Each structure stands twice: as structure tokens, then as C-alpha cells.
N, C-alpha and C positions, 0 to 999 in steps of 0.2 A: 342828641338830646337838647331838650327846650329849656331855656334860660328863664328864670322867673325874677320878677324884678317886681319890688313892692313900690309903688308910687302913684299919683294921682294920675291915672289914665287920660282923662281930657288933657291935662296940661303936658303930659308926655306927646299925645299926638300932636299935640300945637308946636312943640319945639320940633319935632322930626318934619313938619310942614315945614318950618324955619327954614330946615337945614337941606332937604331933600324936596327938588319940585314936583314929583309925581307921587302923591299918597292917597291909594285908591280903598274904599270899603268895598270888597268883592266877598261876601259870604262864600260864595262857590269857589273860589278859587284853588287849582291844585295845589298852591304855593301853601295853604295853611291847612293842608294835612297834616304836613311835621313844621309848625311853627317855626323860627328861629327863638322867638323869645315870647312869655306870657307877661303881661302890664296887670298888676293886681292893685288896685285901690285897697290900703288898708284900713281906711273909713268906712266906704260903702262897701267893699266886697266885690266890687265890678271888675271884671276879666276881660282882657283884652289880647287875642291873638296876633301877631305879628309877624311878617315874613318879609325879606328883601328878596328883590327881582334883581336877578344878575344875568350878565349875558356871558358867554363861554367864557370869555378871558378875566372874568371877574368884576367888571365894571358894574356898580349898581346903577339900575335903570329906572328904579320905583320900588315902592314899599305897599304892600297892602294889607291890609287888617279887618277883623271882625269881632264885633262882640260877643262874648260867649254867655249864654243863659242867667 
């Protein structure tokens, strides 16, 4: 199930970059077929889907995202 976060999407992505070294915009990523969460900007309505990429042992190695129409 995808979690929806209502927050400024640009600021949210900047904060993710501050805490995780690898954050990529990859629209065709298979990880975005079922994103971990969707960030919705309450003012503009802009939506960004975000997924964590992890190894088999659960270690997060990166984050992929794409903006929704």
C-alpha cells in the first residue's frame, strides 16, 4: 500500500538528498510501479512518487522518484 504525504514536494526531495547519498529521478524504474509513497504538495497539487531501493538484507542503497503529471 502506498502512503500519501501532504507536503511541499521540492522541499521533501531536498531533505531526502541531505540524508541519502543516492537520489535519482528515473521515470522508467521498475521500483516506481508500486511506489513506497506519494508526496502531494497541498498548494500546487504537484505529486511525486518515491521508492526506496534496498538490497536483499534490507539496507537502503538509494531512492528513485518521478513526478506525476
